[in-house]
C-alpha positions as protocol buffer text, in pm:
chain_id: "A"
residue {
  index: 1
  type: MET
  ca { x: 17 y: -321 z: -2092 }
}
residue {
  index: 2
  type: THR
  ca { x: 155 y: -41 z: -2298 }
}
residue {
  index: 3
  type: SER
  ca { x: -41 y: 130 z: -2571 }
}
residue {
  index: 4
  type: SER
  ca { x: 105 y: -126 z: -2812 }
}
residue {
  index: 5
  type: GLY
  ca { x: -102 y: -384 z: -2626 }
}
residue {
  index: 6
  type: THR
  ca { x: 154 y: -663 z: -2656 }
}
residue {
  index: 7
  type: LEU
  ca { x: 294 y: -907 z: -2405 }
}
residue {
  index: 8
  type: ALA
  ca { x: 646 y: -839 z: -2530 }
}
residue {
  index: 9
  type: GLU
  ca { x: 707 y: -569 z: -2269 }
}
residue {
  index: 10
  type: LEU
  ca { x: 575 y: -788 z: -1988 }
}
residue {
  index: 11
  type: ASP
  ca { x: 818 y: -959 z: -1749 }
}
residue {
  index: 12
  type: VAL
  ca { x: 643 y: -1256 z: -1581 }
}
residue {
  index: 13
  type: ARG
  ca { x: 845 y: -1397 z: -1291 }
}
residue {
  index: 14
  type: GLU
  ca { x: 872 y: -1438 z: -916 }
}
residue {
  index: 15
  type: ALA
  ca { x: 845 y: -1109 z: -726 }
}
residue {
  index: 16
  type: ARG
  ca { x: 1192 y: -967 z: -664 }
}
residue {
  index: 17
  type: SER
  ca { x: 1129 y: -703 z: -400 }
}
residue {
  index: 18
  type: PRO
  ca { x: 902 y: -609 z: -110 }
}
residue {
  index: 19
  type: ASP
  ca { x: 764 y: -332 z: -335 }
}
residue {
  index: 20
  type: GLU
  ca { x: 655 y: -584 z: -599 }
}
residue {
  index: 21
  type: VAL
  ca { x: 485 y: -798 z: -334 }
}
residue {
  index: 22
  type: ALA
  ca { x: 314 y: -487 z: -194 }
}
residue {
  index: 23
  type: GLN
  ca { x: 192 y: -395 z: -543 }
}
residue {
  index: 24
  type: ALA
  ca { x: 63 y: -751 z: -590 }
}
residue {
  index: 25
  type: LEU
  ca { x: -127 y: -732 z: -260 }
}
residue {
  index: 26
  type: GLY
  ca { x: -270 y: -394 z: -360 }
}
residue {
  index: 27
  type: LEU
  ca { x: -385 y: -534 z: -695 }
}
residue {
  index: 28
  type: ARG
  ca { x: -552 y: -826 z: -518 }
}
residue {
  index: 29
  type: GLU
  ca { x: -730 y: -588 z: -283 }
}
residue {
  index: 30
  type: ARG
  ca { x: -862 y: -379 z: -573 }
}
residue {
  index: 31
  type: VAL
  ca { x: -978 y: -685 z: -769 }
}
residue {
  index: 32
  type: PHE
  ca { x: -1111 y: -913 z: -497 }
}
residue {
  index: 33
  type: CYS
  ca { x: -1225 y: -669 z: -229 }
}
residue {
  index: 34
  type: ASP
  ca { x: -1325 y: -357 z: -423 }
}
residue {
  index: 35
  type: GLU
  ca { x: -1456 y: -521 z: -745 }
}
residue {
  index: 36
  type: GLN
  ca { x: -1589 y: -851 z: -610 }
}
residue {
  index: 37
  type: GLY
  ca { x: -1680 y: -772 z: -251 }
}
residue {
  index: 38
  type: VAL
  ca { x: -1448 y: -1027 z: -89 }
}
residue {
  index: 39
  type: SER
  ca { x: -1352 y: -933 z: 266 }
}
residue {
  index: 40
  type: ILE
  ca { x: -996 y: -814 z: 321 }
}
residue {
  index: 41
  type: ALA
  ca { x: -965 y: -1080 z: 594 }
}
residue {
  index: 42
  type: ALA
  ca { x: -1044 y: -1353 z: 342 }
}
residue {
  index: 43
  type: ASP
  ca { x: -785 y: -1223 z: 94 }
}
residue {
  index: 44
  type: ARG
  ca { x: -517 y: -1168 z: 358 }
}
residue {
  index: 45
  type: ASP
  ca { x: -535 y: -1515 z: 508 }
}
residue {
  index: 46
  type: GLY
  ca { x: -192 y: -1517 z: 672 }
}
residue {
  index: 47
  type: ARG
  ca { x: -23 y: -1727 z: 402 }
}
residue {
  index: 48
  type: ASP
  ca { x: 139 y: -1451 z: 197 }
}
residue {
  index: 49
  type: ASP
  ca { x: 466 y: -1469 z: 392 }
}
residue {
  index: 50
  type: GLU
  ca { x: 509 y: -1839 z: 306 }
}
residue {
  index: 51
  type: ALA
  ca { x: 389 y: -1801 z: -54 }
}
residue {
  index: 52
  type: THR
  ca { x: 584 y: -1759 z: -375 }
}
residue {
  index: 53
  type: HIS
  ca { x: 439 y: -1453 z: -546 }
}
residue {
  index: 54
  type: ILE
  ca { x: 439 y: -1447 z: -925 }
}
residue {
  index: 55
  type: VAL
  ca { x: 404 y: -1109 z: -1091 }
}
residue {
  index: 56
  type: ALA
  ca { x: 357 y: -975 z: -1442 }
}
residue {
  index: 57
  type: VAL
  ca { x: 553 y: -650 z: -1447 }
}
residue {
  index: 58
  type: GLU
  ca { x: 573 y: -379 z: -1708 }
}
residue {
  index: 59
  type: GLY
  ca { x: 833 y: -116 z: -1625 }
}
residue {
  index: 60
  type: ASP
  ca { x: 793 y: -81 z: -1251 }
}
residue {
  index: 61
  type: ARG
  ca { x: 419 y: -161 z: -1237 }
}
residue {
  index: 62
  type: VAL
  ca { x: 268 y: -497 z: -1141 }
}
residue {
  index: 63
  type: LEU
  ca { x: -17 y: -567 z: -1386 }
}
residue {
  index: 64
  type: GLY
  ca { x: -99 y: -922 z: -1275 }
}
residue {
  index: 65
  type: THR
  ca { x: -23 y: -1164 z: -995 }
}
residue {
  index: 66
  type: CYS
  ca { x: -88 y: -1499 z: -834 }
}
residue {
  index: 67
  type: ARG
  ca { x: 68 y: -1691 z: -549 }
}
residue {
  index: 68
  type: LEU
  ca { x: 178 y: -2047 z: -492 }
}
residue {
  index: 69
  type: VAL
  ca { x: 171 y: -2213 z: -150 }
}
residue {
  index: 70
  type: PHE
  ca { x: 349 y: -2547 z: -137 }
}
residue {
  index: 71
  type: ARG
  ca { x: 236 y: -2851 z: 62 }
}
residue {
  index: 72
  type: GLY
  ca { x: 463 y: -3141 z: -16 }
}
residue {
  index: 73
  type: ARG
  ca { x: 427 y: -3227 z: -386 }
}
residue {
  index: 74
  type: ILE
  ca { x: 117 y: -3008 z: -426 }
}
residue {
  index: 75
  type: ALA
  ca { x: 134 y: -2642 z: -525 }
}
residue {
  index: 76
  type: ARG
  ca { x: -179 y: -2449 z: -433 }
}
residue {
  index: 77
  type: LEU
  ca { x: -233 y: -2164 z: -678 }
}
residue {
  index: 78
  type: GLY
  ca { x: -445 y: -1874 z: -564 }
}
residue {
  index: 79
  type: ARG
  ca { x: -515 y: -1505 z: -579 }
}
residue {
  index: 80
  type: LEU
  ca { x: -478 y: -1472 z: -958 }
}
residue {
  index: 81
  type: ALA
  ca { x: -561 y: -1111 z: -1042 }
}
residue {
  index: 82
  type: VAL
  ca { x: -503 y: -888 z: -1345 }
}
residue {
  index: 83
  type: GLU
  ca { x: -556 y: -514 z: -1382 }
}
residue {
  index: 84
  type: PRO
  ca { x: -892 y: -452 z: -1552 }
}
residue {
  index: 85
  type: GLU
  ca { x: -742 y: -275 z: -1854 }
}
residue {
  index: 86
  type: CYS
  ca { x: -511 y: -571 z: -1919 }
}
residue {
  index: 87
  type: ARG
  ca { x: -768 y: -851 z: -1904 }
}
residue {
  index: 88
  type: GLY
  ca { x: -820 y: -1061 z: -2213 }
}
residue {
  index: 89
  type: GLY
  ca { x: -472 y: -990 z: -2345 }
}
residue {
  index: 90
  type: GLY
  ca { x: -293 y: -1305 z: -2231 }
}
residue {
  index: 91
  type: VAL
  ca { x: -154 y: -1179 z: -1900 }
}
residue {
  index: 92
  type: ALA
  ca { x: -332 y: -1445 z: -1691 }
}
residue {
  index: 93
  type: ALA
  ca { x: -223 y: -1722 z: -1930 }
}
residue {
  index: 94
  type: ALA
  ca { x: 138 y: -1601 z: -1906 }
}
residue {
  index: 95
  type: ILE
  ca { x: 114 y: -1602 z: -1526 }
}
residue {
  index: 96
  type: LEU
  ca { x: -19 y: -1960 z: -1532 }
}
residue {
  index: 97
  type: ARG
  ca { x: 272 y: -2071 z: -1754 }
}
residue {
  index: 98
  type: GLU
  ca { x: 520 y: -1918 z: -1509 }
}
residue {
  index: 99
  type: ALA
  ca { x: 337 y: -2079 z: -1215 }
}
residue {
  index: 100
  type: ASP
  ca { x: 384 y: -2418 z: -1385 }
}
residue {
  index: 101
  type: ARG
  ca { x: 755 y: -2353 z: -1427 }
}
residue {
  index: 102
  type: VAL
  ca { x: 802 y: -2237 z: -1068 }
}
residue {
  index: 103
  type: ALA
  ca { x: 599 y: -2527 z: -927 }
}
residue {
  index: 104
  type: ARG
  ca { x: 793 y: -2787 z: -1128 }
}
residue {
  index: 105
  type: ARG
  ca { x: 1123 y: -2635 z: -1022 }
}
residue {
  index: 106
  type: ALA
  ca { x: 1009 y: -2662 z: -658 }
}
residue {
  index: 107
  type: GLY
  ca { x: 931 y: -3032 z: -705 }
}
residue {
  index: 108
  type: ALA
  ca { x: 552 y: -3010 z: -722 }
}
residue {
  index: 109
  type: GLU
  ca { x: 368 y: -3280 z: -915 }
}
residue {
  index: 110
  type: VAL
  ca { x: 23 y: -3119 z: -905 }
}
residue {
  index: 111
  type: ILE
  ca { x: -116 y: -2767 z: -900 }
}
residue {
  index: 112
  type: SER
  ca { x: -456 y: -2729 z: -735 }
}
residue {
  index: 113
  type: LEU
  ca { x: -681 y: -2425 z: -713 }
}
residue {
  index: 114
  type: HIS
  ca { x: -1031 y: -2298 z: -649 }
}
residue {
  index: 115
  type: ALA
  ca { x: -1145 y: -2130 z: -972 }
}
residue {
  index: 116
  type: GLN
  ca { x: -1416 y: -1870 z: -990 }
}
residue {
  index: 117
  type: THR
  ca { x: -1649 y: -2035 z: -1239 }
}
residue {
  index: 118
  type: TYR
  ca { x: -1660 y: -1731 z: -1470 }
}
residue {
  index: 119
  type: ALA
  ca { x: -1288 y: -1797 z: -1536 }
}
residue {
  index: 120
  type: LEU
  ca { x: -1319 y: -2171 z: -1603 }
}
residue {
  index: 121
  type: GLU
  ca { x: -1218 y: -2146 z: -1969 }
}
residue {
  index: 122
  type: LEU
  ca { x: -885 y: -1986 z: -1878 }
}
residue {
  index: 123
  type: TYR
  ca { x: -795 y: -2280 z: -1657 }
}
residue {
  index: 124
  type: ILE
  ca { x: -934 y: -2548 z: -1891 }
}
residue {
  index: 125
  type: ARG
  ca { x: -724 y: -2405 z: -2179 }
}
residue {
  index: 126
  type: ASP
  ca { x: -423 y: -2436 z: -1951 }
}
residue {
  index: 127
  type: GLY
  ca { x: -487 y: -2805 z: -1880 }
}
residue {
  index: 128
  type: TYR
  ca { x: -676 y: -2790 z: -1549 }
}
residue {
  index: 129
  type: VAL
  ca { x: -956 y: -3039 z: -1480 }
}
residue {
  index: 130
  type: GLU
  ca { x: -1258 y: -2983 z: -1255 }
}
residue {
  index: 131
  type: ARG
  ca { x: -1268 y: -3191 z: -938 }
}
residue {
  index: 132
  type: GLY
  ca { x: -1594 y: -3216 z: -747 }
}
residue {
  index: 133
  type: ALA
  ca { x: -1908 y: -3008 z: -716 }
}
residue {
  index: 134
  type: ARG
  ca { x: -1928 y: -2633 z: -743 }
}
residue {
  index: 135
  type: PHE
  ca { x: -1942 y: -2439 z: -417 }
}
residue {
  index: 136
  type: MET
  ca { x: -1973 y: -2086 z: -286 }
}
residue {
  index: 137
  type: GLU
  ca { x: -1672 y: -1906 z: -140 }
}
residue {
  index: 138
  type: GLU
  ca { x: -1706 y: -1544 z: -30 }
}
residue {
  index: 139
  type: GLY
  ca { x: -2038 y: -1527 z: -218 }
}
residue {
  index: 140
  type: ILE
  ca { x: -1878 y: -1631 z: -550 }
}
residue {
  index: 141
  type: GLU
  ca { x: -1930 y: -1966 z: -723 }
}
residue {
  index: 142
  type: HIS
  ca { x: -1608 y: -2172 z: -741 }
}
residue {
  index: 143
  type: VAL
  ca { x: -1497 y: -2518 z: -841 }
}
residue {
  index: 144
  type: SER
  ca { x: -1186 y: -2712 z: -735 }
}
residue {
  index: 145
  type: MET
  ca { x: -947 y: -2780 z: -1022 }
}
residue {
  index: 146
  type: GLU
  ca { x: -612 y: -2948 z: -1060 }
}
residue {
  index: 147
  type: LYS
  ca { x: -342 y: -3000 z: -1315 }
}
residue {
  index: 148
  type: LEU
  ca { x: -77 y: -3270 z: -1322 }
}
residue {
  index: 149
  type: LEU
  ca { x: 269 y: -3133 z: -1393 }
}
Protein backbone atom coordinates (compact mmCIF):
# COMPACT_ATOMS: atom_id res chain seq x y z
CA MET A 1 0.00 0.00 0.00
CA THR A 2 1.10 3.56 -0.33
CA SER A 3 2.94 5.41 2.39
CA SER A 4 -0.46 6.53 3.67
CA GLY A 5 -1.07 2.89 4.56
CA THR A 6 -4.78 2.94 3.73
CA LEU A 7 -6.96 0.60 1.73
CA ALA A 8 -8.54 3.56 -0.06
CA GLU A 9 -6.07 3.37 -2.95
CA LEU A 10 -6.55 -0.38 -3.33
CA ASP A 11 -8.70 -1.77 -6.14
CA VAL A 12 -9.83 -5.32 -5.26
CA ARG A 13 -11.42 -7.11 -8.22
CA GLU A 14 -11.06 -9.85 -10.81
CA ALA A 15 -7.81 -9.66 -12.76
CA ARG A 16 -8.35 -7.69 -15.98
CA SER A 17 -5.26 -8.53 -18.01
CA PRO A 18 -2.65 -11.22 -18.62
CA ASP A 19 -0.15 -8.89 -16.90
CA GLU A 20 -2.22 -8.82 -13.70
CA VAL A 21 -2.48 -12.62 -13.72
CA ALA A 22 1.28 -12.86 -14.30
CA GLN A 23 1.90 -10.52 -11.37
CA ALA A 24 -0.43 -12.62 -9.21
CA LEU A 25 1.46 -15.80 -10.14
CA GLY A 26 4.76 -14.07 -9.39
CA LEU A 27 3.48 -12.96 -5.98
CA ARG A 28 2.36 -16.51 -5.22
CA GLU A 29 5.77 -17.84 -6.19
CA ARG A 30 7.54 -15.37 -3.90
CA VAL A 31 5.22 -16.10 -0.96
CA PHE A 32 4.66 -19.83 -1.25
CA CYS A 33 7.85 -21.05 -2.90
CA ASP A 34 10.51 -18.58 -1.74
CA GLU A 35 9.15 -17.77 1.76
CA GLN A 36 7.44 -21.05 2.67
CA GLY A 37 9.37 -23.65 0.68
CA VAL A 38 6.41 -24.96 -1.33
CA SER A 39 7.46 -26.53 -4.62
CA ILE A 40 6.68 -24.58 -7.78
CA ALA A 41 4.94 -27.71 -9.10
CA ALA A 42 2.55 -27.70 -6.14
CA ASP A 43 1.70 -24.01 -6.63
CA ARG A 44 1.32 -24.30 -10.40
CA ASP A 45 -1.09 -27.22 -10.35
CA GLY A 46 -2.56 -26.72 -13.81
CA ARG A 47 -5.77 -25.04 -12.63
CA ASP A 48 -4.83 -21.39 -13.12
CA ASP A 49 -6.27 -21.28 -16.65
CA GLU A 50 -9.72 -22.33 -15.38
CA ALA A 51 -9.58 -20.17 -12.25
CA THR A 52 -10.97 -16.73 -11.56
CA HIS A 53 -8.08 -14.66 -10.23
CA ILE A 54 -8.87 -11.94 -7.72
CA VAL A 55 -6.29 -9.22 -7.27
CA ALA A 56 -5.71 -6.28 -4.96
CA VAL A 57 -4.10 -3.63 -7.15
CA GLU A 58 -2.56 -0.31 -6.27
CA GLY A 59 -1.61 1.71 -9.33
CA ASP A 60 -0.27 -0.96 -11.66
CA ARG A 61 1.08 -3.30 -8.94
CA VAL A 62 -0.66 -6.42 -7.63
CA LEU A 63 -0.27 -6.43 -3.83
CA GLY A 64 -2.49 -9.42 -3.05
CA THR A 65 -4.26 -12.26 -4.81
CA CYS A 66 -6.31 -15.42 -4.53
CA ARG A 67 -8.06 -17.66 -7.00
CA LEU A 68 -11.44 -19.33 -7.20
CA VAL A 69 -12.00 -22.64 -8.98
CA PHE A 70 -15.65 -23.56 -9.41
CA ARG A 71 -17.10 -27.07 -9.14
CA GLY A 72 -20.86 -26.87 -9.42
CA ARG A 73 -22.19 -24.86 -6.48
CA ILE A 74 -18.84 -24.98 -4.64
CA ALA A 75 -16.15 -22.33 -5.08
CA ARG A 76 -12.71 -23.54 -4.04
CA LEU A 77 -10.64 -20.62 -2.78
CA GLY A 78 -6.89 -20.98 -2.85
CA ARG A 79 -3.53 -19.35 -3.25
CA LEU A 80 -4.29 -16.31 -1.07
CA ALA A 81 -1.09 -14.28 -0.89
CA VAL A 82 -0.24 -10.72 0.14
CA GLU A 83 3.03 -8.81 -0.26
CA PRO A 84 4.94 -8.93 3.05
CA GLU A 85 4.93 -5.16 3.55
CA CYS A 86 1.12 -5.07 3.17
CA ARG A 87 0.23 -7.85 5.61
CA GLY A 88 -1.91 -6.98 8.60
CA GLY A 89 -3.45 -3.98 6.87
CA GLY A 90 -6.73 -5.51 5.71
CA VAL A 91 -5.69 -6.55 2.20
CA ALA A 92 -6.47 -10.25 2.75
CA ALA A 93 -9.85 -9.43 4.33
CA ALA A 94 -10.71 -7.23 1.34
CA ILE A 95 -9.75 -10.05 -1.03
CA LEU A 96 -11.99 -12.47 0.89
CA ARG A 97 -14.93 -10.04 0.65
CA GLU A 98 -14.45 -9.79 -3.11
CA ALA A 99 -14.15 -13.59 -3.38
CA ASP A 100 -17.55 -13.88 -1.66
CA ARG A 101 -19.08 -11.43 -4.13
CA VAL A 102 -17.58 -13.17 -7.17
CA ALA A 103 -18.56 -16.63 -5.93
CA ARG A 104 -22.16 -15.57 -5.23
CA ARG A 105 -22.44 -13.95 -8.64
CA ALA A 106 -21.24 -17.22 -10.21
CA GLY A 107 -23.97 -19.15 -8.36
CA ALA A 108 -21.82 -20.76 -5.67
CA GLU A 109 -23.48 -21.67 -2.39
CA VAL A 110 -20.32 -22.60 -0.49
CA ILE A 111 -16.68 -21.53 -0.50
CA SER A 112 -14.21 -24.17 0.66
CA LEU A 113 -10.48 -23.87 1.26
CA HIS A 114 -7.44 -25.39 2.92
CA ALA A 115 -6.19 -22.80 5.42
CA GLN A 116 -2.66 -22.68 6.73
CA THR A 117 -3.33 -22.89 10.45
CA TYR A 118 -1.30 -19.76 11.26
CA ALA A 119 -3.95 -17.80 9.30
CA LEU A 120 -7.00 -19.38 10.96
CA GLU A 121 -8.14 -16.16 12.64
CA LEU A 122 -8.39 -14.37 9.29
CA TYR A 123 -10.78 -17.00 7.97
CA ILE A 124 -12.76 -17.37 11.21
CA ARG A 125 -13.34 -13.58 11.30
CA ASP A 126 -14.68 -13.88 7.76
CA GLY A 127 -17.21 -16.57 8.73
CA TYR A 128 -15.35 -19.77 7.79
CA VAL A 129 -15.75 -22.89 9.93
CA GLU A 130 -13.20 -25.67 10.38
CA ARG A 131 -14.15 -29.03 8.88
CA GLY A 132 -12.21 -32.10 9.94
CA ALA A 133 -8.77 -32.80 11.36
CA ARG A 134 -5.65 -30.80 10.67
CA PHE A 135 -3.27 -32.20 8.07
CA MET A 136 0.08 -31.49 6.46
CA GLU A 137 0.29 -30.15 2.93
CA GLU A 138 3.67 -29.26 1.45
CA GLY A 139 5.15 -29.45 4.96
CA ILE A 140 2.72 -26.84 6.35
CA GLU A 141 -0.14 -27.57 8.77
CA HIS A 142 -3.56 -26.92 7.21
CA VAL A 143 -7.21 -27.42 8.02
CA SER A 144 -10.21 -27.64 5.68
CA MET A 145 -12.67 -24.79 6.12
CA GLU A 146 -15.90 -23.73 4.50
CA LYS A 147 -18.32 -20.86 4.47
CA LEU A 148 -21.95 -20.89 3.39
CA LEU A 149 -22.81 -18.00 1.10
